[in-house]
Every structure is written in C-alpha cells, then in structure tokens.
C-alpha positions in Angstrom: -43.1 -1.9 7.9 -42.1 1.4 6.0 -39.2 0.9 3.5 -37.2 -2.7 3.1 -34.3 -3.4 4.9 -31.3 -1.0 4.5 -27.5 -2.0 5.1 -26.2 -2.3 7.7 -22.7 -1.8 10.1 -21.9 -5.6 10.6 -19.3 -4.2 13.4 -21.7 -3.0 15.8 -22.6 -5.5 18.3 -25.7 -5.4 19.8 -26.5 -8.1 23.1 -30.4 -7.9 21.7 -29.3 -9.0 18.5 -28.7 -6.2 16.1 -31.0 -5.5 13.3 -33.9 -7.5 11.7 -32.9 -10.9 14.3 -34.9 -13.7 14.9 -33.3 -16.5 15.3 -34.4 -19.9 14.0 -35.1 -21.7 17.4 -36.9 -19.0 19.7 -39.2 -20.7 20.8 -37.2 -23.5 22.4 -35.4 -20.6 24.3 -38.5 -19.0 25.4 -39.6 -22.0 26.5 -35.8 -23.4 28.6 -36.2 -19.8 30.0 -39.8 -19.8 31.3 -38.8 -23.6 32.3 -36.0 -22.2 34.4 -37.7 -19.3 35.8 -40.7 -21.7 36.8 -38.2 -23.9 38.6 -36.9 -20.7 40.2 -40.4 -19.9 41.0 -41.8 -22.6 42.9 -38.1 -23.2 45.0 -38.8 -19.9 46.2 -42.4 -20.5 47.3 -41.9 -23.9 48.7 -39.1 -22.2 51.0 -41.3 -19.5 52.4 -44.0 -21.4 52.4 -42.4 -24.2 55.1 -40.2 -21.6 56.6 -43.2 -19.3 56.7 -44.5 -18.0 60.8 -47.0 -15.5 61.8 -46.2 -14.1 65.0 -50.0 -12.2 65.2 -53.1 -13.8 64.0 -54.6 -12.5 60.8 -57.3 -10.3 61.2 -59.2 -11.7 58.1 -58.6 -14.6 55.6 -55.1 -14.7 53.7 -54.4 -16.7 51.1 -51.5 -18.4 52.6 -52.9 -19.4 55.4 -54.1 -22.5 52.4 -50.5 -24.0 51.9 -49.0 -22.8 54.8 -48.1 -25.6 58.4 -49.4 -23.7 60.9 -53.3 -23.3 59.4 -53.6 -27.2 58.8 -55.1 -28.3 61.3 -58.6 -26.9 60.2 -58.5 -23.4 61.8 -58.8 -20.6 59.8 -58.5 -17.2 61.3 -60.6 -14.2 60.5 -63.5 -15.9 59.8 -66.5 -15.9 61.8 
C-alpha cells in the first residue's frame, strides 16, 4: 500500500466498517454466512425438487431428471 495509515474522521459511519477494518472474527462470520446461505439454498432446492412437474416431455436430457419424482421409475426422456 502506498503510504501509511493516515488520520481519518472518527465520526464517519460506514456500513462496511470504515477505514482499514479487519474484524478479528471474520473467519467465523464468513463460516456462519456460508452455512446460512447453504441451508437456504438446500431448502429451496428440496422444495423445488418435490414440487417440480413437467407438463410436456423434455426434448432432451435435463439435469433435474436425476432428482425429480416423475423420473424416478428409470424412464429418461430424450435418450434413444
């Protein structure tokens, strides 16, 4: 970094933490944020997979055939 740390106004509030911030528990905070995000994504994925319905046969293979209920009988549309 060019130059050193310079005096900055202490009364300025910043949502990102201000100048030269490096919280001591940033790794734990990141792990918690990733865990919460993964939980939300997993819940949305499960809900989507349980409620997915195809009203038309797919013309080719689609990834959701691996987990969708209507393809659990082994029938794979689009494969010859």
